[in-house]
N, C-alpha and C positions, 0 to 999 in steps of 0.2 A: 842236507838239502843244497843242491847246487844253485848258486845265485848268479844272475846275469844282470849287468847294468848296460843299457844301450850307450854307445859311444857318442861323443860330442858331435861327430859328423852327421848323425841322424836324429839327435835330439833337437826338437824345434824350440826356438826361443820365444814361445808364446806363454805368458805367465798369467796366473789367476790369483787375485789378491785375497780372496776370502780365506780365513784361517779356521772358520767354524767347521766342525765335522758333523755330518748327518749320515746315517746308515739306511739304505733301502732294505727292507726286510726280505730275507731269503725265502723263496717259495720252491715249488717243484721245478725241476730242470726245464728250461725253455729250449725250444728248438732254435731260437735266435742265436746267431754267433756272437761271441764276445768281440766287440769292436772298440777302437779308440781312434782319436783324431791325430794325436802326436804321441808316439811311444815314450813312456817314462819308466822303463824297466819291466822285466818279466822274470818270474820265479815260479818254480814248481814245488808244491808241498806233497811229498810222496806219502806221508801218513794219512792226510785227508783226501789225497788224490784230487787236488785242486790246483789250478793254474791262476796266478794273479798277474794282472797287467796294469801298469800305471798309465794314465793319460795326462800328460804334462799340461796341455792347454786347458783342459776342463777341471783339473784338480780332482780327478776321480780315479779310483782303483776298482777294476772289475774282476770278478772271480768266475772262472769257468770250470766245467768238468773235463774229464779226459777226452771228450769228443770235441771240445772247443765251444760247447754251448754255454751261454751265459746263465749263471745261477744266482749271482748276488753282486752288489756293488756298494761302494761308499764314496761320498763326495766330500769336497772341502779340504783335501790334502793339497795345499797350495803349491803348485809347481813341482809335483812329484817327479823325481828324476831317477830314482833307483829303488829297488825292492830286495829284501832278503828275508829268509825264514829261519827260525831257530832250529837247532839240531833235532829237537823233539817234535817239530812241526806244529807246535801249539801257538807260536807268536809270529805275526807278520810285521816286519819293520819297513817303514817307508822314509826315504829322504825327502823332506819337504823343503825345497830350495828357496822358495819365495818367503816362507815364514821362518826359515833358519832353525829348523828343528828336526829331530828324529821322532817319528810317531810310531808307537807300538800298538798293534791291534790284535784282538783275538782272531786267530786264523779261521776258526770255525764260524764265528758270528760277525766278524768285522766290527765288533764293538771296540772303542778306544780303551786301552789299558793304561797308557802313560804317554806323556809328551816331554821330550828332552830338548831343552833349548841349547842351541849351538851358538856360541859367542863369535859370530863371523858376519861380515857383510856379504860374503860370496860363498854360498853353499848351505848345507852339505850337497854334494853332487852325486857321487857313486857310493855304493853301500855293499857290505858283505858281512856274513856272520861266521866267525872263526874263533876257536879257542874260548868259547863261552861268552864272547863279547860281540857287539855290533861295531864294525869298523867302517869309517866313512872318510871320503876325501873332501877337501874344502879349499877355498882360496882361489885366486885368479892367476893369470899368467905371471910367472916369476915369483909368486909367493904361495904356491900350493903346499899343502901339508896333509897329515893323516891324523884323524881323531878316533876316539872310541867311546862307546857307551857300555857300562857294566850293569846289566839288568839285575845282578845280585845285590847291588847297593841299596840299602834301605833308605828311602827318602827321609825318614825321621832321624837318621843318624847324623845328619848335618854334612855328610860327605857328598860331594858332587859326583854323580855317576858319569858325567861327561869329562873326558880328558882330551885336551888338544895338544898340538905340537909333538906328536908321536914319531914323526919322521922328518924333522926339520933339516933344511939345507940339502935335501936329496931330491925333492919333487918340485918341478918348476911349473906346475899346472894342476888342475883338478884331476887326479889320477884315476885310471881304471883299476878295478879290483876284481880278483877272482879267487875262488876257493876250490878245494878238492875234497869230497866226502871221504876218500880213502886216506887222506892226510889232514885231519881236522885242525891241526895247529898251524898250517901253512897259509900264507896270503901272498898272492902275486900282485905286483903294483906296476902299472904302465903309465908313463907320463903322457898327458895330452896337451894340446895347444900348439902354438907355433914352435917350429924347430925342435920337435920332440923325438927322442930316441932313448931316453933314460928308462930303465926298468930294474925291478928288484924282486927277490923272493925273501919274505920275512917270516920268521917263526914267532907267532903271537900266542903261543900256548902258555907262556909265563907271565910274569908281572908286567914286563915291558917288552916291546918288540925287539927281536934279535935278528940282525941282518945276516942272511945266509949267502946272498949273491947280489952283486950290484954292477950295472953297466951304466957308465957315466955319460952316455949320449954322444959318442964320437962318430956315429953313423957307420961304423964298420959292420954292424949286424943288421940294422933296420934304419929306414928313413921315414919316420912318422909312424906313431903307434895309434891305431884306431880300435884295436881289440887285443886282449891278452887272455890266455887260458893256461892253467896248470894242467900238465899231462899226467893222468893217473898212472901210478906204478913206475914212473920214470922221473928222474931229476931234470925235467925239461919244462919249457913254456912254449906255447904256440902263439905266434904274433901275427895279427892280421889274417888269421885263418890259413896261412900258408907256410910261414917260416918257423921251423923248429930250432929252438936254441937250448942247448944243455947248460946246466949250471953245476959247478963244483969248485971247491976251494975259493969261494967268494967271487968267481968270475963266470961269465957267459961265453959260450962258443957255439958257432953254427953247427947244427946237427942234421940238416937235411930240409927238404921242402915238400909240400904238396903242390899240385898244380895251382895256378893263380887263383886267389880268392880274396874276399874282402873281410870276412869275419867268420867265426866258427864257435862251436861249443863241443866239448868232449864228454862222452858218456862214461859212466863208471866202468864199463868193460873196455874202454879205450877207443871205441868208434868215434870218428871225427865227423861232425855235421858241419859242412862248410857252405857259406853263402858265396856264390860265384855268379854275378850278374843276375839273371832272372831264374837261376836254378839253385837248388839245394842238393849238394852231393855228399854222400856218406862214404867215408874211407875207412878201411881197416888200418891199424897203426902202421905208418911207414909205407903204405901202398901207393902206387903211382896211378892205378886205375880205380875209379869209384865202384863201390859195392852196389850202390843204388843212387839214382838221380831223380829228383822231383822237380816238376815245373812249378816254381814258386818264387815270386819277386819279393823276397823276405827282407824286412828292415832289421830284424833281430830274431834269434831263435835260442831254444834251450832244450836239453834232454829231460825226459822223465827220469827220476832217480833209478828206476828199475830197467832203464835202457830200452823200454818197450816201444817208445815213440818219440818223435820230435815235435815240439810246439813252435810254430813259426808265425811271426807277425807279417802277414802278407798284404801288400799294398792293394787298396781298392780305390774307387773313384772318390770316396769321401773320407778316406783315412786308412786304417789298417784293421784287418780281421784276424782273429786267432784261428789257426788251422792246425789240426792234428795230422802229422805225417806218420802213417802206421807202417808196420812191417819193415823197419829200416834195415834189418839184417838179410832180407830177401833180395837177391839180385834179380833185375828185370831183364830177361833175355830179349834178343831181337829176332824177329821171325819175318821172313819174306815169302811171298807166294807169287809165282810168275806163270800165268796161263797165257795161251795164245790169244791175241785180240779177237780173232774170228775163227770159226770152225764150221764144218759141215755136219749137220745132224745125222746121227747114225754111223759116223766114222770116228775112229779112235783119235784122241788127242793126249798130249803129255803135259803135266803140270810139274814144275820144278820149284825149288826154293832152298832157303838155308835158315838154320837155327843156330844162333851164336850168343855168347854171353861173356862178360868180362870176368866172371867166375866160372871155372870149368864145369860143364854139364856132366851128369852121369853117362856112362857108356850104354849103348843100346836103347836110346830114347825112342819112344813111339809117339807119333802124332796122329790125332784124330782128324778125319776128313769128312766133311759134309758137303753135299751138292744140293743147291736150291735152284729150282726151275719152275716153269709154269705147271708142271704135273706134280711137283713136290714143293709147294710154296712154303711149307713149314720146315723143309730140309729133309734130306735122306742121307743117313749115315752110310759111308762107303768103307771099304777095308782100310784099316790103319796102315800107316807107312813108317818105315824105320829110317832113322837119321844115321848117315854114315859118319865115319870118324872125323871127317872135316866139317861136319855140320850140315852137309847138303842132303837133299832127298829128291825123289822123283816118283811119280805114280801116273798110270795111264787110266783113262776112262773114256767110255763111249756115250756121249750125251743122247738120251732118248728123245728129248724135247728141244725145240728151237727157242729162239728169243734170247733174253739175257740169262745166262747160266752163271751162278756164283759158286766158286769153290772156296770153302772156308777150312783153314788148317789151324788146329789148336794144340797147344802143349799144356797139360794139366798142372805143370809145376812139380816141385819136389821140395825137400827140406831146406834147400838153399836158394831156390828160385821161385819167383811168382809164376802164375799161369799167364800165358800169352796166346793171342790168336791174331790171325791176319787173313785176308781174303783177296781174291782177284776175280774179275768178271770176264766172260767170253760171250761175244755176240755169235750165237749159233744160227745157222741159216734156217729159213722156213720157206715153204712154197708160196709163191705170189698168187693170190686168188684173182679170179675175174670179178670185177665189180663195176657196174655201169649205172648211169642215172640219165633219164631221158629229158627231152625238151630244152636242152641247152640252146640259147640264142633266140628262143621263141619270144614273140611280142604279143601282149594281150591287152584288151581293153580294161580300163580301170574297174576294179572290183570283181573281176572274173575269178571264179573258183576253179583252180587248175590242179589236177592230180598229177603228182610226180611219182614215177615208179623206179625203184632201184632193183637191179638184178644181181644176185650173188651166185657165182659158179660153185664148183665143188670145193669143200673144205674138210678138215679132219673131224672136228666135233662141233665147234661153235657155228650156229646158223642165225645168230642175232645181228640185226642191222639197225642202226639209228638213222633217222632223217631229221635234219636241222634246217631251219629257215632263218636267214640273216638279212632283214630288209636293209636297203641302202639308207644312209643317214645315221648320225651318231646318237639319235634319241631313242632308238628301239634296239633292244638286245637280241643276240642270237637265241633262238628259241627251239627247244626240242619238240618236234611235232609228233614223232612216233618212235617207239622202240619195240622190237619184237622179232620173232622168228619169221623167216621168209616162208612162203608157201611151198607146195610140192614142186612148183615150177621155178623156185628160187627168187620169187618176186615179193616186194612189200611196197605199199603205196601210202602217200600222205597228201592231203589237200592244202594248198596255199591260197589265201585270199589276196589276189594280186592288186594291191593298192600302190605298191612301189616296185621298182626294180629289186629283185631278190636273188641272193645267192643261196641255192639249196645244196646241202651237203649230205652225202650218204657215208656213214662210218661203219666199218667192220673192224672190231678190235682184235681179231686174230684168235688163235688158240695155240696149243703146244706144237703144232706142225704147220700151221698156216699163218702167214705174216699178216699183220694189220694192213688195212688199205682204206684210203679216203678218196672219194671222187666228188667233183663239184659240177653243178649246172647253174648257169646264170640265165634267168628269164627276165623279161622287161615288161613294165606296165606303163600304158599311156595315162595321161591325166584326163580328168573329166572336164570338158569345155562346153560352154553354151554362151551365146551372145544375144542379148535382147536389144531391139531397136525402138526408139521412141521419138516423138515430135513429128512423125509423119501424119499425113491426112488421109491416106488410103494405101492399100496394097493392090497391085494389079500386074498382070503379065505383060511383058514386052517380048513378043515372040513366044518362046516356050519357058522363059525365065521369069520368076516372080520377083517384082521389085517393090521396095518401100518408096512411096511417092512423097516428095517434099516440095513446098513452095521454094522458089529460088533464093528467098531471103531468110529461110528457116534453118537454124543450126541443128543438125541431127545429133542425138545422144545415143551412144552405143555402150551398153553395160555388159561387161564380160564376167561370167561366173566360172571360176577355175578351182580345181583342187588346191587347197591352201597348204603351204609349207613356209616356215619362217624365212623371211627375206626374199620370197619369190616374186618375180616380175612376169607380166605377160607382154608378149611382143605384138604390137598393133601394126598390121600390114594394110596399106591403102593403095588401090590401083584405080586408074581412070581410063575410060574407053575412048579410043579415037581412031578413025580410019580403019575400023574393022578389027582392031587389036587392043588388048589390055596392056597398059603401061604403068610401071611402078611410080607411085607418087611419094614413096618413102615408107620407112618402118621406124617405129620408136617403142622403147620399153616403158611400161607403166607399172608401178607397184600394185600388188594386191592388198586389200585390207584383210584384217584377221577373219572377216567373214567370207573371204575368197572372191570378193567383188572388186571390179575396177571399171569406173565410168569415164568415157572419153567423149568430149564434145567436139564435133567437126564444124569448122567455120563454113557458113553457107557461101556458095560461089557467086550469088547475086546475078546469075545468068541462067536462063532456061535451056533445056535440052542436054544437060550434063548427066552422063552415066558414070557411077563409081561403085566400087565394091571394097569391102574390108573383111578381115578375118583376125582372130586372136590365135596366137601360137605360143606353146611352151617349148623352149629350146634348151635341151640338156646342157648344163654348164653356163650358157649365156643368160638364162633366166634366174641365175643366182644360186642354183643348187644342181645336183646331179642324181636326185633320188628317183626320177622317172625318165622314161624315154621321150624323145622329141615328139610332140603331138600337135597336129594342125586342126584348128577349128574350122567349121564350114564358112564359106563366103556368104556375106550378106550384101545384097544388091540394092543400090540407092539410085533414085531418079529425081532430078530437080526440074520441075515444070515451071509454068509461068508464075 
């Protein structure tokens, strides 16, 4: 069982004080992903096919299946900072840094089997299982060391299962640990903390650790260790996911590099899964180009023991989620499709592109081609196209339909490559139809029922037209008045109740050979205006004009009723007759009440023989809104007698 302990750089220093353990009963697999707030180690149990992740801040260990779905959890592992699984997959070990103990749990049930106290003020920090024992690092900067727990020790024997000081004077911080299933007695040790560069490989298969190789931290190989891995099948370690260092005769030497990375884990078959920024890259041993790359902002990762997948702790808004990265041995090809941006319907066009991969593709690869257009909305399969030796391809096609035409090219994949597809769009020409809408610019009295007629010229198939009415003002929505096929003359009509200025729109949505088209007609509606006169003592004509007669000391009251709209004012115009002509005596705006009324009192002239007239006016824009066209009310004539 390969063990992974997250490095100091990503372990969050959020501690949980409780030492009590309580297990949440396991049920059927949940669709919810296993998540943690601050990672405290991740390990895979290949026997049970379970992934265990520690949550340092909550003191919890969660268990997931091979899809990353949560299946079980245990809480109360205070400050869990590392996890390991026994060789038989039966026991899960957790380093509980806050309570200074190693906790052994049943891997199948998460029940506690044993708790081993570690006599230290700092740690245990990182943990691994090798040579039949649990190995852990502990201590602070300048006094780090290595300890072990021997699960075979009988508690009744009086012998302490915990041994400290196993690597004194060699490690100057809480070291990183790593094991290799193919070499069960080996343990890699990497120093952490300030000014770190010391590392070692130790044989722990015997009674006491035997040093196989040691680098004393002179910075000739590395400058700061944040991750260390034993390389299966080779006497090497991988440091920080990039630097390969060989060991022999007690020493380390540089042995090559992978492209820049931060951390890694190595599968049993030698594949390297490397965290590099927001990506996880998979490399074959010693390769310079990745076999596969995943978009994953991973804080830590580990392989399944059977090398079938990678488990990554991927950053989310609230912490980290366990994600299974599948098919790591399949290379992901790159496929491009380049079609012309525009084309003429019924004329041949050419589509080109290229299929490439960092792992060579088989010769004679064929690509499937699908054309999607208005006549084949579900797609129509075209003849497949062959890829040339340089990866390029080209095919010709004559699009039968206009509009947006999509060419999708797909590679089905092979034993070493995933399937891949790509597409490009072409704007194919269509005939512009004739579409008209009458009565643009016409003005109507308030409340008139006006029929608008759209006329559609010849088209390919579609004969349906929509008519919409959008009244001025933000309080009334655009409304579909009618949709249907035009008659044999190409006409369709809809009626609008003209209470406001209205934008009427006719919409033809097009078809495979005829382009869509929209036309608009704006018609205008007057407001309804009436004015009532009061305080007069009679009505009588002067000449041919009817006047309201007032005593010279009586104030006339003129009440205007106008179509109401929020914030609307009416303009009051007053004129006086003199010398055979009418002269303006001024204009003034007065607000309408919510009932649409506005009463204005005129001051009496106190002089007889005065002729005056007034009217109410709605002025588009100046009356406070623009939902109607300017409308003039009738003049009201006033005469002041004795």
